[in-house]
ROMARMI-362601 format. One record per residue: x, y, z of N, C-alpha, C, CB in turn. Coordinates in steps of 0.2 Angstrom, whole numbers, plus 5000, padded with zeros to 4 digits. Glycine has a CB too. Example, Ala and Ser with C-alpha at 12.3 -4.5 7.8 and 13.67 -1.06 7.14 Angstrom:
2
506649725039506249785039506649845039505749785045
506449895035506849955036506450005039507049975029
//
This chain:
65
500349925000500050005000500350085001499749995005
500150104996500750184994500750205004500250274987
500950275005500950315009500150315009501350355007
500050315015499250325016499150375022498750255016
499050425023499050455029498650435037498750505027
498250405035497750365037497650305039497450375035
497550265045497350195043496750145043497550185046
496250215045495450195047495150225043495150215055
494450205039494150255037493850305040493750235034
493750355038493350415041492650415045493350445036
492350375040491550335039491550285043491350305031
491750235042491550175044492050155051491650125038
492650175052493150145057493550085054492850125064
493150055049493650005045494150025044493449995040
494749965044495249975040495350005032495349925041
495950055030495950065023496150005021496350125021
495550005012495649945007496349985003494849915002
496649945000497049954994496649984988497349894991
496149974989495749974982495450054983494949904981
495350074988494850124990495550204991494450094999
496050214990496350264990496250334985496850244990
496250384989496350444983496650494986495550474980
496650534982497350614986496750674985498250644978
496950694992496750754996497250804998496450725002
497350854995497750914997498550864995497550945006
498650834991499250824988499350754993499750884989
499050734996499250674999498750624999499550685005
498750525000498450494999498050485006498750464996
497450455004496950465010496650385008496350545009
496350365013495950295012495450305016496350225014
495050255012494350235016494450165013493550265014
493750145018493550055017493450025012492950035019
493250055008492750025001492750054995491950005003
492650064989492950104984492050154984493250054975
491650144987490950164989491150234991490550124994
491450224998491350285002492050324999491250265010
492550284995493150324992492750374985493950254989
492250314982492050374975491450424979491650324966
491050434983490750474986491250534990490250434990
491650524993492050594995492550624989492650575003
492650564983493150594977492450654973493550514970
491950644972491650674969491150724973491450634967
491350734979491050784984491350814987490750754988
492150814987492550824991492350884996493050824987
492250954992492051014996491451005001491951084992
490950954999490350955001490450895008489850934995
490950855009490950815014491450845019491150735013
491250905026491650905029491650875036491650955029
491450815036491750785041492250745040491450765046
492450725032492950685030493650715030492850665023
493450785028493950845025494350875033493450925020
493650875039494050885044494350835048493750925047
494350775045494650715051495350715045494150615052
495350715041496050725036496250795037495850725027
496150835038496450905040496650895048495650975039
496350865053496550835060497150805059495950795063
497350765056497850705054498550745052497550655046
498150785047498850825043499250875047498550885037
498650905051499050955058499350915064498450995062
499150845066499450805070499950775068498950765072
500050775064500650735061501250785057500350675055
501050845058501350875053501650885046501550885054
501050875042501150865036501250905031500950835034
501450915027501250975023501150975014501951025025
500650975013500450945007500650995003499750935006
//
């Protein structure tokens, strides 16, 4: 699996799946299944809880996108 900043899906809490990765702010983020990933990728600006989750990880790990 490429370098993914999160180990668990922000929606289900399940482990991230290899076939469910997407780019957010230049970093690879993951979801538990392609459906979660596709929903986020299609409506990234509308998925506030997901973006807050990823932004918190980016800040916590001091990752510069």
